Residue frames as a rotation matrix with the C-alpha (Angstrom) as fourth column:
MET 1
0.977 -0.087 0.195 -8.60
-0.011 0.893 0.451 88.63
-0.213 -0.443 0.871 -63.22
PRO 2
0.292 -0.937 -0.193 -4.89
-0.783 -0.350 0.515 88.32
-0.549 0.001 -0.836 -62.85
LEU 3
0.851 -0.183 -0.493 -2.87
-0.234 0.707 -0.667 86.30
0.471 0.683 0.559 -65.31
ASN 4
0.512 -0.715 0.475 0.01
-0.478 0.222 0.850 84.00
-0.713 -0.662 -0.228 -64.30
PHE 5
0.468 -0.359 -0.807 2.81
-0.706 0.397 -0.586 82.73
0.531 0.845 -0.067 -66.55
ALA 6
0.674 -0.188 0.715 3.85
-0.430 0.687 0.586 79.23
-0.601 -0.702 0.382 -65.30
TYR 7
0.407 -0.655 -0.637 7.16
-0.803 0.077 -0.591 77.59
0.436 0.752 -0.495 -66.31
GLY 8
-0.771 -0.634 0.059 7.85
-0.555 0.624 -0.550 75.05
0.312 -0.456 -0.833 -63.61
SER 9
-0.922 0.387 0.016 5.54
0.323 0.790 -0.520 73.02
-0.214 -0.475 -0.854 -61.37
ASN 10
-0.250 0.882 -0.399 2.52
-0.174 -0.446 -0.878 75.25
-0.952 -0.150 0.265 -62.08
LEU 11
-0.665 0.078 -0.743 2.66
-0.744 0.016 0.668 73.88
0.065 0.997 0.047 -65.69
ASP 12
-0.976 0.166 -0.139 0.93
0.182 0.977 -0.112 70.74
0.117 -0.135 -0.984 -64.27
ALA 13
-0.462 0.852 0.246 -2.84
-0.440 -0.461 0.770 71.24
0.770 0.248 0.588 -64.89
ALA 14
0.252 0.516 -0.819 -3.77
0.457 0.682 0.571 68.58
0.853 -0.518 -0.064 -62.19
ALA 15
-0.424 -0.539 -0.728 -1.59
0.901 -0.168 -0.400 70.28
0.093 -0.826 0.557 -59.60
MET 16
-0.967 0.133 0.217 -3.01
-0.132 -0.991 0.021 73.67
0.218 -0.008 0.976 -60.43
ALA 17
-0.068 0.980 -0.185 -6.54
-0.093 0.179 0.979 72.29
0.993 0.084 0.079 -60.17
ARG 18
0.191 0.102 -0.976 -5.67
0.873 0.437 0.217 71.23
0.449 -0.894 -0.006 -56.58
ARG 19
-0.607 -0.637 -0.475 -3.97
0.775 -0.608 -0.175 74.62
-0.177 -0.474 0.862 -55.74
CYS 20
-0.790 0.274 -0.549 -6.02
-0.284 -0.956 -0.069 76.84
-0.544 0.101 0.833 -57.54
PRO 21
-0.482 0.632 0.607 -9.54
0.612 0.739 -0.283 75.34
-0.627 0.235 -0.742 -58.54
GLY 22
0.672 0.706 -0.224 -10.74
0.290 -0.529 -0.797 78.48
-0.682 0.470 -0.560 -60.41
ALA 23
-0.358 -0.784 -0.508 -7.72
-0.333 -0.401 0.854 78.85
-0.872 0.475 -0.117 -62.49
ARG 24
0.855 0.463 0.234 -8.46
0.083 0.322 -0.943 78.66
-0.512 0.826 0.237 -66.31
LEU 25
-0.180 -0.871 0.456 -5.73
0.527 0.306 0.793 77.56
-0.830 0.383 0.404 -68.74
LEU 26
0.469 0.369 -0.803 -5.32
-0.322 -0.775 -0.544 80.17
-0.823 0.514 -0.244 -71.46
GLY 27
0.989 -0.102 0.105 -2.65
0.139 0.434 -0.890 78.40
0.045 0.895 0.444 -73.50
ARG 28
0.338 -0.941 -0.017 0.98
0.941 0.338 0.035 78.33
-0.027 -0.028 0.999 -74.38
ALA 29
0.990 -0.016 0.142 3.10
0.003 -0.991 -0.133 81.52
0.143 0.132 -0.981 -73.82
TRP 30
0.226 -0.972 -0.064 6.76
0.828 0.227 -0.513 82.70
0.513 0.063 0.856 -73.68
LEU 31
0.838 -0.212 -0.504 8.67
0.228 -0.702 0.675 84.98
-0.496 -0.680 -0.539 -71.27
ALA 32
0.638 -0.652 0.409 11.26
0.402 -0.172 -0.900 86.87
0.657 0.738 0.152 -73.47
ARG 33
0.194 -0.738 0.647 14.62
-0.484 -0.645 -0.591 87.95
0.853 -0.198 -0.482 -72.18
HIS 34
0.318 -0.032 0.948 14.74
-0.914 0.255 0.315 85.19
-0.252 -0.966 0.052 -69.54
ARG 35
-0.234 -0.258 -0.938 16.03
-0.503 0.857 -0.110 81.64
0.832 0.446 -0.330 -69.21
PHE 36
0.856 0.494 -0.151 14.98
-0.195 0.580 0.791 78.75
0.478 -0.647 0.593 -67.15
ALA 37
-0.297 -0.945 0.135 17.31
-0.518 0.041 -0.854 77.92
0.802 -0.324 -0.502 -64.23
LEU 38
0.448 0.267 -0.853 17.51
0.472 0.740 0.479 75.71
0.759 -0.617 0.206 -61.20
MET 39
0.609 -0.243 0.755 18.13
-0.669 -0.668 0.325 77.37
0.426 -0.703 -0.570 -57.79
PRO 40
-0.476 -0.879 0.015 20.75
-0.752 0.398 -0.525 75.62
0.455 -0.262 -0.851 -55.52
ASP 41
-0.490 0.328 0.808 17.95
-0.637 0.498 -0.589 73.86
-0.595 -0.803 -0.035 -53.75
GLY 42
-0.819 0.155 0.552 16.61
0.394 0.852 0.345 72.23
-0.417 0.500 -0.759 -57.01
PHE 43
0.109 0.993 -0.048 13.58
0.603 -0.104 -0.791 74.41
-0.790 0.058 -0.610 -57.57
ALA 44
-0.057 -0.068 0.996 12.85
0.970 -0.242 0.039 76.24
0.238 0.968 0.080 -60.82
THR 45
0.187 0.069 -0.980 13.35
0.305 -0.952 -0.008 79.84
-0.934 -0.298 -0.199 -61.41
VAL 46
0.551 -0.213 0.807 14.02
0.819 -0.048 -0.572 82.19
0.161 0.976 0.148 -64.29
VAL 47
0.056 -0.648 -0.759 16.81
0.506 -0.637 0.582 84.67
-0.861 -0.417 0.292 -64.66
ARG 48
0.702 0.143 -0.698 17.33
-0.349 -0.785 -0.512 87.60
-0.621 0.603 -0.501 -66.98
ASP 49
-0.397 -0.771 0.498 19.03
0.355 0.371 0.858 86.67
-0.846 0.517 0.126 -70.29
PRO 50
-0.042 0.336 -0.941 18.60
-0.569 -0.782 -0.254 88.95
-0.821 0.524 0.225 -73.32
ALA 51
-0.639 -0.335 -0.693 19.30
-0.767 0.344 0.541 86.07
0.057 0.877 -0.477 -75.72
ALA 52
-0.960 0.167 -0.224 16.71
0.171 0.985 0.000 83.60
0.221 -0.039 -0.975 -74.50
SER 53
-0.246 0.906 0.344 13.08
-0.888 -0.353 0.295 82.94
0.389 -0.233 0.891 -73.65
VAL 54
-0.920 0.071 0.385 11.23
-0.190 0.780 -0.596 80.53
-0.343 -0.622 -0.704 -71.38
ALA 55
-0.502 0.804 -0.318 8.31
-0.306 0.179 0.935 78.58
0.809 0.567 0.156 -72.65
GLY 56
-0.942 0.335 0.025 5.40
0.085 0.310 -0.947 77.94
-0.325 -0.890 -0.321 -70.40
VAL 57
-0.368 0.888 0.275 1.63
0.770 0.126 0.625 78.53
0.520 0.442 -0.731 -70.09
LEU 58
-0.877 0.121 0.466 -0.62
-0.259 -0.935 -0.244 81.32
0.406 -0.334 0.851 -69.12
TRP 59
-0.490 0.721 -0.491 -3.27
0.854 0.509 -0.105 80.93
0.174 -0.471 -0.865 -66.40
GLU 60
-0.366 0.340 0.866 -6.13
-0.264 -0.931 0.254 83.20
0.893 -0.136 0.430 -65.44
LEU 61
-0.708 -0.006 -0.706 -6.65
0.634 0.435 -0.639 83.30
0.311 -0.900 -0.304 -61.71
SER 62
0.545 0.825 0.151 -9.29
0.409 -0.418 0.811 84.34
0.732 -0.380 -0.565 -59.42
PHE 63
0.182 -0.509 0.841 -8.06
-0.665 -0.694 -0.276 86.55
0.724 -0.510 -0.465 -56.47
ARG 64
0.731 0.189 0.655 -8.69
-0.626 0.568 0.534 83.53
-0.271 -0.801 0.534 -54.27
ASP 65
0.891 -0.443 0.097 -6.51
0.427 0.749 -0.506 81.42
0.152 0.493 0.857 -56.47
LEU 66
0.405 -0.780 0.478 -3.89
0.039 -0.507 -0.861 84.07
0.914 0.367 -0.175 -56.57
ALA 67
0.365 -0.125 0.923 -3.73
-0.897 -0.313 0.312 84.04
0.250 -0.942 -0.226 -52.68
ALA 68
0.853 0.073 0.517 -3.38
-0.279 0.900 0.334 80.39
-0.441 -0.429 0.788 -52.74
LEU 69
0.768 -0.600 0.224 -0.69
0.432 0.226 -0.873 80.49
0.473 0.767 0.433 -55.23
ASP 70
0.227 -0.663 0.713 1.28
-0.533 -0.698 -0.478 82.98
0.815 -0.272 -0.512 -53.19
ARG 71
0.527 -0.038 0.849 1.10
-0.779 0.377 0.501 80.58
-0.339 -0.925 0.169 -50.22
TYR 72
0.913 -0.261 0.314 2.25
0.347 0.902 -0.258 77.61
-0.216 0.344 0.914 -52.43
GLU 73
0.470 -0.782 0.409 5.24
0.376 -0.242 -0.894 79.78
0.798 0.575 0.180 -53.76
ASP 74
0.373 -0.352 -0.858 5.93
0.921 0.026 0.389 80.88
-0.114 -0.936 0.334 -50.20
VAL 75
0.137 -0.264 0.955 6.02
0.504 -0.811 -0.297 84.60
0.853 0.521 0.022 -51.07
ALA 76
0.874 0.137 0.467 5.60
-0.266 -0.669 0.694 85.90
0.407 -0.731 -0.548 -47.55
GLN 77
0.734 -0.679 0.022 8.75
0.216 0.264 0.940 84.08
-0.644 -0.685 0.340 -46.48
GLY 78
0.409 -0.573 -0.711 10.66
-0.749 -0.655 0.097 85.24
-0.521 0.493 -0.697 -49.58
ALA 79
-0.193 -0.539 0.820 11.32
0.226 0.789 0.572 81.98
-0.955 0.296 -0.030 -51.30
TYR 80
-0.294 0.098 0.951 9.68
0.954 -0.040 0.299 83.41
0.067 0.994 -0.082 -54.46
ALA 81
-0.629 0.255 -0.735 8.97
-0.027 -0.951 -0.307 87.05
-0.777 -0.173 0.605 -55.50
LYS 82
0.160 0.753 0.638 5.95
0.870 0.198 -0.452 87.84
-0.467 0.628 -0.623 -57.68
VAL 83
-0.589 -0.388 -0.709 6.70
-0.001 -0.877 0.480 90.35
-0.808 0.283 0.516 -60.52
SER 84
0.639 0.765 0.078 4.61
0.149 -0.023 -0.989 91.54
-0.755 0.643 -0.129 -63.42
GLN 85
-0.539 -0.842 -0.022 6.34
-0.083 0.028 0.996 90.93
-0.838 0.539 -0.085 -66.83
PRO 86
0.178 0.602 -0.778 5.23
-0.938 -0.135 -0.319 91.13
-0.297 0.787 0.541 -70.42
VAL 87
-0.430 -0.200 0.880 4.47
0.023 0.972 0.233 87.65
-0.902 0.121 -0.414 -71.85
LEU 88
-0.620 0.114 -0.777 4.07
-0.784 -0.138 0.605 86.61
-0.038 0.984 0.175 -75.44
ARG 89
0.012 0.688 0.725 1.01
-0.337 0.686 -0.645 84.47
-0.941 -0.237 0.240 -76.22
GLU 90
-0.834 -0.192 0.518 0.42
0.321 0.594 0.738 82.09
-0.449 0.781 -0.433 -79.02
GLY 91
-0.545 0.579 0.607 -1.82
0.742 -0.004 0.670 83.68
0.390 0.815 -0.428 -81.66
ALA 92
0.669 0.722 -0.177 -2.73
0.707 -0.545 0.452 86.57
0.229 -0.427 -0.874 -79.46
ALA 93
0.526 -0.364 0.769 -1.41
-0.104 -0.925 -0.367 90.06
0.844 0.113 -0.524 -78.38
PRO 94
-0.539 -0.767 -0.348 1.27
0.303 0.209 -0.930 90.25
0.786 -0.607 0.120 -75.61
VAL 95
0.653 0.747 0.127 -0.03
0.103 -0.253 0.962 90.65
0.751 -0.615 -0.242 -71.99
ARG 96
-0.322 -0.695 0.643 1.32
-0.731 -0.249 -0.635 91.49
0.602 -0.675 -0.427 -68.66
ALA 97
0.634 0.551 -0.543 1.30
-0.050 0.730 0.682 88.56
0.772 -0.405 0.491 -66.25
LEU 98
0.605 -0.393 0.692 2.49
-0.787 -0.169 0.593 87.74
-0.116 -0.904 -0.412 -62.84
VAL 99
0.478 -0.552 -0.683 5.67
-0.095 0.741 -0.665 85.59
0.873 0.383 0.302 -62.77
TYR 100
0.959 -0.177 0.223 7.04
-0.204 0.117 0.972 83.92
-0.198 -0.977 0.076 -59.54
ILE 101
0.405 -0.897 -0.177 10.87
-0.246 0.080 -0.966 84.29
0.881 0.435 -0.188 -59.56
GLY 102
0.712 -0.213 -0.669 12.92
0.637 0.597 0.487 82.31
0.296 -0.773 0.561 -57.01
ALA 103
0.627 -0.568 0.534 15.24
-0.697 -0.714 0.059 83.98
0.348 -0.409 -0.844 -54.54
PRO 104
0.297 -0.629 -0.719 18.28
0.106 0.770 -0.630 81.87
0.949 0.111 0.295 -54.36
SER 105
-0.646 -0.682 0.345 19.27
-0.260 -0.228 -0.938 83.25
0.718 -0.695 -0.030 -50.98
LYS 106
-0.256 0.689 0.678 16.05
-0.939 -0.011 -0.343 82.15
-0.229 -0.725 0.650 -49.43
SER 107
-0.902 -0.267 -0.339 16.28
-0.336 0.927 0.166 78.41
0.270 0.263 -0.926 -49.44
CYS 108
0.078 0.953 0.293 12.95
-0.995 0.057 0.079 76.62
0.059 -0.298 0.953 -49.40
GLY 109
0.245 -0.054 0.968 14.36
-0.528 0.830 0.180 73.22
-0.813 -0.556 0.174 -48.98
ARG 110
-0.726 -0.684 0.074 15.50
-0.311 0.423 0.851 70.43
-0.613 0.595 -0.520 -51.35
ALA 111
-0.137 0.721 -0.679 13.29
-0.987 -0.039 0.158 69.74
0.087 0.692 0.717 -54.46
PRO 112
0.411 0.385 0.826 11.46
-0.514 0.846 -0.139 66.46
-0.753 -0.368 0.546 -54.40
ALA 113
-0.494 -0.733 0.468 13.26
0.032 0.522 0.852 63.67
-0.869 0.436 -0.235 -56.35
ASP 114
-0.245 0.419 0.875 10.39
0.930 0.357 0.090 63.58
-0.275 0.835 -0.477 -59.12
TYR 115
0.141 0.288 -0.947 10.10
0.206 -0.944 -0.257 67.48
-0.968 -0.158 -0.193 -59.20
MET 116
-0.475 -0.330 -0.816 11.73
-0.605 -0.551 0.575 67.93
-0.639 0.767 0.062 -62.67
ALA 117
-0.945 0.136 0.297 10.18
0.262 0.858 0.442 64.78
-0.195 0.495 -0.847 -64.02
LYS 118
0.016 0.985 -0.171 6.70
0.814 -0.112 -0.570 66.27
-0.581 -0.130 -0.803 -63.36
ILE 119
0.200 0.103 -0.974 7.66
-0.300 -0.940 -0.161 69.58
-0.933 0.324 -0.157 -65.08
VAL 120
-0.853 -0.410 -0.321 8.91
-0.425 0.191 0.885 67.68
-0.301 0.892 -0.338 -68.18
ALA 121
-0.736 0.608 0.296 5.60
0.654 0.752 0.081 65.76
-0.173 0.254 -0.952 -68.28
ALA 122
0.190 0.735 -0.651 3.63
0.495 -0.645 -0.583 68.80
-0.848 -0.212 -0.486 -67.80
ALA 123
-0.305 -0.404 -0.862 5.64
-0.493 -0.707 0.506 70.58
-0.815 0.580 0.016 -70.59
ARG 124
-0.986 -0.102 0.131 4.89
0.039 0.626 0.779 67.73
-0.161 0.773 -0.613 -72.85
ALA 125
-0.371 0.927 -0.061 1.14
0.871 0.324 -0.368 67.65
-0.321 -0.190 -0.928 -71.95
ASN 126
0.232 0.408 -0.883 0.97
0.233 -0.905 -0.357 71.35
-0.944 -0.123 -0.305 -72.80
GLY 127
0.780 0.126 0.613 2.44
0.598 0.136 -0.790 70.92
-0.183 0.983 0.031 -76.16
LEU 128
0.557 -0.723 -0.409 5.78
-0.454 -0.678 0.579 72.76
-0.696 -0.137 -0.705 -75.51
SER 129
0.606 -0.317 -0.729 8.18
-0.738 0.116 -0.664 72.10
0.295 0.941 -0.164 -78.31
ALA 130
0.937 -0.254 -0.242 10.19
0.296 0.942 0.157 68.95
0.188 -0.219 0.958 -78.33
GLU 131
0.113 -0.946 0.305 13.33
0.346 -0.250 -0.904 71.04
0.931 0.208 0.299 -78.37
TYR 132
-0.112 0.005 0.994 12.22
-0.678 -0.732 -0.073 72.76
0.727 -0.682 0.085 -75.24
VAL 133
0.859 0.445 0.251 11.18
-0.491 0.585 0.646 69.60
0.141 -0.678 0.721 -73.53
ASP 134
0.573 -0.764 -0.298 14.68
0.592 0.637 -0.494 68.10
0.567 0.106 0.817 -74.26
PHE 135
-0.178 -0.576 0.798 16.13
-0.193 -0.775 -0.602 71.26
0.965 -0.261 0.027 -72.71
LEU 136
0.255 0.355 0.899 14.17
-0.919 -0.200 0.339 70.64
0.300 -0.913 0.275 -69.53
ARG 137
0.983 0.009 -0.181 15.09
0.040 0.964 0.261 66.85
0.177 -0.264 0.948 -69.49
ARG 138
0.093 -0.992 0.081 18.80
0.348 -0.044 -0.936 67.95
0.933 0.116 0.342 -69.75
ALA 139
-0.108 -0.014 0.994 18.13
-0.659 -0.748 -0.082 70.37
0.745 -0.664 0.072 -66.82
ALA 140
0.720 0.590 0.365 16.79
-0.681 0.498 0.537 67.36
0.135 -0.635 0.760 -64.99
GLY 141
-0.056 -0.847 0.529 19.99
-0.765 0.377 0.523 65.43
-0.642 -0.375 -0.668 -65.45
GLU 142
0.729 0.306 0.613 18.85
0.113 0.829 -0.548 63.14
-0.676 0.468 0.569 -68.26
ASP 143
-0.428 -0.897 0.106 21.26
0.099 0.070 0.993 62.05
-0.898 0.436 0.058 -70.85
VAL 144
0.611 0.736 0.291 19.62
0.450 -0.020 -0.893 63.68
-0.652 0.676 -0.344 -73.89
PRO 145
-0.243 -0.725 0.644 21.74
0.949 -0.041 0.312 64.32
-0.200 0.687 0.698 -77.07
GLU 146
-0.283 0.056 -0.958 22.01
-0.022 -0.998 -0.052 67.95
-0.959 0.006 0.283 -78.09
ALA 147
0.733 0.601 0.320 20.13
0.393 0.010 -0.920 68.84
-0.556 0.800 -0.228 -81.19
PRO 148
-0.114 -0.800 0.590 22.43
0.993 -0.095 0.063 69.74
0.005 0.593 0.805 -84.18
LYS 149
-0.378 -0.217 -0.900 23.31
0.350 -0.933 0.078 73.24
-0.857 -0.286 0.429 -84.36
LYS 150
0.554 0.602 0.575 21.26
0.773 -0.115 -0.624 75.34
-0.309 0.790 -0.529 -86.76
PHE 151
-0.600 -0.750 -0.279 23.32
0.503 -0.624 0.598 77.64
-0.623 0.218 0.752 -89.09
ARG 152
0.631 0.774 -0.047 21.98
0.389 -0.368 -0.845 80.41
-0.671 0.515 -0.533 -91.19
ALA 153
0.016 -0.693 0.721 23.45
0.996 -0.052 -0.072 81.59
0.087 0.719 0.690 -94.42
ILE 154
0.058 -0.136 -0.989 24.84
0.211 -0.967 0.145 85.05
-0.976 -0.217 -0.027 -94.71
LYS 155
0.463 0.275 0.842 23.80
0.843 0.155 -0.514 86.16
-0.273 0.949 -0.160 -98.10
ASN 156
0.947 -0.135 0.292 25.37
-0.006 -0.916 -0.402 89.69
0.321 0.379 -0.868 -97.95
PRO 157
0.356 -0.852 -0.384 29.13
0.755 0.505 -0.419 89.35
0.551 -0.140 0.823 -97.79
SER 158
-0.320 -0.433 0.843 29.60
-0.140 -0.858 -0.494 92.83
0.937 -0.276 0.214 -96.38
ASN 159
0.703 0.561 0.438 27.95
-0.517 -0.020 0.856 91.45
0.489 -0.828 0.276 -93.15
LEU 160
0.685 -0.459 -0.565 31.01
0.604 0.792 0.089 89.25
0.407 -0.402 0.820 -92.40
């Protein structure tokens, strides 16, 4: 059964149940070396960033559900590409999972007004960290104060 790492609208369990009735939620996961971004049309994607990671969830899909998700993500028209990437799982070994990555040059229309609000709500419902939820809220245009910067002590002066 294929695995899918979800970071945007596919975080929403109710929406996934409509799109992919056989999908099974496996839990929280992280896509290393990527960051969450919005395409010019307002839909979510991930981009390579060696210093970041994207929080999300891992789904186990049937092949029928995978075909339905390909249609939803408009893979045939090039709105999203499907790639296999290593994904870190909470309390389990890393796995390879399919990740849908947006193609900014292939506009798929303007995101609905409540698009990011649904992603934020789904991130909360899936227990993603408050810090990450606040990051998504800022991406949605909400006025969320930045968390205080965390500093770490350098104990070996030769590292300065």
